[in-house]
C-alpha positions, -999 to +999 in steps of 0.1 A: -001+000+002+012+039-002+029+029+033+050+004+015+057+030-015+091+025-017+100+046-048+086+076-032+110+066+000+140+067-028+125+100-041+129+122-006+163+128-009+168+127+030+195+114+048+180+084+074+198+069+104+200+033+115+191+032+155+176-005+159+175-038+147+155-068+154+185-088+139+225-080+145+237-092+111+263-067+112+277-065+148+305-045+143+294-010+127+273+019+140+268+055+128+250+043+097+234+066+076+224+066+040+210+091+015+192+086-018+192+106-050+171+105-080+194+086-113+169+075-137+130+083-128+119+065-155+138+032-146+129+039-108+170+041-101+186+060-074+224+066-059+229+054-025+253+067+000+259+045+024+284+055+056+288+039+086+317+038+112+339+004+118+341-004+159+368-028+153+391-002+127+381+029+139+378+038+104+348+059+088+334+040+052+316+057+026+298+032+003+280+041-030+261+021-052+227+021-067+194+008-060+161+001-079+127+003-063+105-030-078+072-042-072+065-079-059+046-103-077+011-094-074+017-051-061+011-021-078+029-002-062+069-009-061+073-022-022+108-032-028+145-019-024+171-037-046+205-030-042+231-039-068+262-056-053+281-054-084+284-019-095+258-010-115+220-007-111+202-040-102+181-060-126+150-058-128+148-099-128+141-120-106+108-101-099+106-103-062+079-128-042+074-113-014+093-113+018+072-145+029+084-167+005+119-174+020+104-189+050+113-224+053+103-241+087+092-215+103+126-193+101+150-177+076+178-200+080+177-221+055+180-185+033+204-167+055+235-154+043+268-155+068+280-122+059+274-085+065+256-064+037+288-042+040+313-071+028+291-081-001+291-045-015+327-047-007+331-083-026+308-066-057+331-040-059+365-062-066+345-086-086+340-097-116+314-071-130+302-090-160+262-091-164+248-123-152+219-136-174+207-150-141+214-127-109+214-141-079+207-129-046+234-125-022+259-122-050+242-098-078+218-083-056+198-076-019+162-069-019+150-050+014+111-051+012+095-019+026+077-028+062+067+017+067+077+042+047+071+079+062+091+111+053+100+105+094+115+069+089+114+041+072+113+005+083+127-022+063+126-060+059+160-080+048+147-117+042+180-128+028+194-109+059+179-133+087+147-118+078+159-090+099+141-051+102+159-020+103+141+012+118+157+041+102+145+078+115+152+110+096+182+127+107+164+160+107+145+146+137+177+125+156+189+157+176+153+160+194+149+124+196+180+119+216+172+145+237+138+134+248+154+098+251+181+117+277+155+136+298+135+105+300+162+086+311+168+111+338+130+117+345+135+074+356+163+074+374+148+104+399+116+078+402+138+048+408+145+041+443+184+047+460+199+018+475+213+030+509+251+030+499+255+009+535+231-019+519+253-052+516+282-030+513+312-053+527+347-037+532+366-073+522+348-070+488+366-089+462+381-070+433+362-092+409+326-089+425+333-051+422+335-052+390+308-070+386+288-049+400+300-022+380+296-042+349+262-050+362+249-016+366+268-002+333+242-029+313+213-018+332+219+022+322+224+007+287+196-011+289+172+018+306+190+044+276+179+021+248+142+020+260+137+053+264+152+058+228+126+040+217+100+054+235+110+084+219+105+076+182+073+088+165+047+067+178+033+056+144+071+047+133+069+027+166+042+005+165+047-001+127+082-015+139+063-037+167+034-048+149+055-065+116+090-073+134+089-071+175+103-051+200+141-042+184+166-063+198+200-044+191+208-003+192+222+004+162+235+044+171+258+048+200+252+089+203+288+093+222+309+072+196+290+091+167+298+124+178+339+119+188+349+100+158+373+120+136+386+103+113+379+108+076+356+086+060+369+060+032+348+065-003+344+033-022+326+038-053+306+008-065+282+029-088+288+034-125+286+073-133+276+065-169+240+046-174+232+012-169 
């Protein structure tokens, strides 16, 4: 329907920030942003720029590739964003069957790629770019199904990537959402009864025990902020995510890390600048 219109989402020309995921198929990245610009309106092709921070290396990387809006079998509107993995606009074939067609034995395990999306894009950059007559998902392209699309947010599901859902927030709303989450966390802390300092205190308490308590406190603090951040998102977007994907399991945006990283992004272009 109109709330799952992939081409309209690509036409917005806004930057979106990845905040949450239901499956963490890229565990070592954060500060992920995407921006689309229309390349060919007739063919429903857009240039896509994806920037992310690799937590392991500390490097920012910008990947540029092409995507195409397609409609799955039986749909009138384009509800699929197909990403090209071989440095060109992805083919219109095969026709997307629908995210439910990937299900086998009650899950996505039989059709799930073990590679993160960024690795697929990088491999496509340096591989043989000859076009194949029978494109294969995970090698030549990757499909993302629109769950919910509005100017404020974009929720996408990728059956090949563990069937997980991604929550993308319009960057123009990010500062207000982060501020609201911070205030909500402080409000929650103020209402939480403080444990008496002497309660359970033991002067002979071991260092390991102290470290364990500190780690548990950090975990609880992080969990509290994660919940506050999700509650601070636009209501309709939040409900759409829960209804289709359940509650998110992984927070993908870490404010302190994203604010303090200072390294220049390494740009890798995986698109062609001329035609298809």
